[in-house]
C-alpha positions as CSV (number, residue, x, y, z in Angstrom):
1,X,-5.7,10.5,-2.4
2,X,-7.1,8.1,-5.5
3,X,-9.1,5.6,-4.5
4,X,-9.6,2.0,-7.0
5,X,-11.9,0.0,-4.5
6,X,-12.5,-2.2,-1.2
7,X,-9.8,-4.5,0.3
8,X,-12.6,-7.9,1.6
9,X,-12.4,-6.5,5.1
10,X,-14.3,-4.2,3.5
11,X,-11.9,-1.6,3.5
12,X,-10.7,2.2,1.3
13,X,-8.0,1.2,-1.2
14,X,-6.4,4.1,-2.1
15,X,-2.8,4.0,-4.6
16,X,0.6,5.1,-2.9
17,X,4.1,4.3,-2.4
18,X,6.9,4.1,-0.3
19,X,10.7,3.1,0.3
20,X,11.5,-1.3,-0.1
21,X,14.9,-2.1,-0.3
22,X,16.0,1.6,-1.0
23,X,13.5,1.6,-3.9
24,X,10.2,3.4,-4.5
25,X,7.6,1.3,-5.3
26,X,3.9,1.6,-6.1
27,X,1.8,0.6,-3.3
28,X,-1.5,0.0,-2.5
29,X,-2.5,1.6,0.3
30,X,-5.0,1.4,3.4
31,X,-5.5,4.6,5.5
32,X,-8.2,3.4,7.6
33,X,-5.7,1.0,8.6
34,X,-2.1,3.5,9.1
35,X,-0.6,0.8,5.3
36,X,0.2,0.8,2.9
37,X,1.7,-2.7,0.8
38,X,4.3,-3.1,-2.0
39,X,4.5,-6.1,-4.0
40,X,8.4,-6.7,-4.2
41,X,10.3,-10.2,-5.4
42,X,6.9,-13.1,-5.2
43,X,5.2,-11.1,-2.0
44,X,3.2,-8.1,-0.5
45,X,4.7,-6.2,2.1
46,X,3.2,-4.2,4.8
47,X,4.9,-0.6,5.0
48,X,3.8,2.1,8.1
49,X,5.5,4.7,5.9
50,X,4.6,6.1,3.4
51,X,3.1,8.0,0.9
């Protein structure tokens, strides 16, 4: 995992990727929360199935 920083809640942020609407997109992941967020269409979308 590549750590890129911490979120406002103190959770570690790492580089991830996840599928959204048929595309594999880069994501910011919070492994300790079991979620990653992809940016698409002007917003962030939570994904629980991510790498």
